[in-house]
C-alpha positions in Angstrom: -11.1 -2.3 6.4 -9.9 -4.2 9.3 -6.5 -4.9 10.9 -4.8 -8.0 9.6 -4.7 -10.6 12.3 -7.4 -8.9 14.5 -9.8 -11.8 14.7 -11.6 -10.3 17.7 -12.2 -7.1 15.8 -11.1 -4.9 18.7 -8.5 -3.0 16.8 -5.5 -4.6 18.6 -3.4 -7.8 18.0 -3.0 -9.8 21.1 -3.2 -13.3 22.6 -7.0 -13.4 22.2 -6.6 -13.2 18.5 -4.1 -16.1 18.6 -6.6 -18.2 20.7 -9.3 -17.6 18.0 -6.9 -18.4 15.2 -6.0 -21.7 16.8 -9.7 -22.5 17.3 -10.3 -21.8 13.6 -7.4 -24.2 12.7 -8.9 -26.9 14.9 -12.3 -26.5 13.3 -13.8 -25.4 16.6 -14.8 -22.0 15.3 -16.1 -20.6 12.0 -15.3 -16.9 11.4 -17.4 -14.6 9.2 -17.4 -11.0 8.2 -14.6 -8.8 9.2 -13.1 -11.4 11.5 -12.8 -13.8 8.6 -11.2 -11.1 6.4 -8.7 -10.2 9.2 -7.7 -13.8 9.7 -6.0 -14.0 6.3 -2.7 -12.4 7.3 -0.8 -13.4 4.2 -3.4 -12.5 1.6 -3.9 -16.0 0.2 -7.7 -16.0 0.7 -7.7 -18.7 3.3 -7.0 -19.0 7.1 -4.3 -21.6 7.7 -1.2 -22.4 9.6 0.8 -19.8 7.7 -1.5 -17.1 9.1 -1.1 -18.5 12.6 2.6 -18.5 12.3 2.6 -14.9 11.0 0.4 -13.7 13.9 2.4 -15.6 16.5 5.7 -14.1 15.2 4.2 -10.6 15.3 3.0 -11.2 18.9 6.5 -12.3 19.9 8.1 -9.4 18.2 9.9 -11.6 15.7 10.6 -10.6 12.1 8.3 -11.8 9.5 10.3 -14.3 7.4 7.5 -14.8 4.8 8.1 -11.4 3.2 
């Protein structure tokens, strides 16, 4: 089991995860395995802008308004 939002699979959430998330959204990168699973932060079985927003809000210390 991975950490939601941990696209680098280094057991921490940081700007590197956000960079990968943006690359996925721009179709510059395809994730697989644990990284793909971790990228779905809102549990809707896809990686999209909603996941990026959730990750960015977490990194900025802002409350999650999607819950």
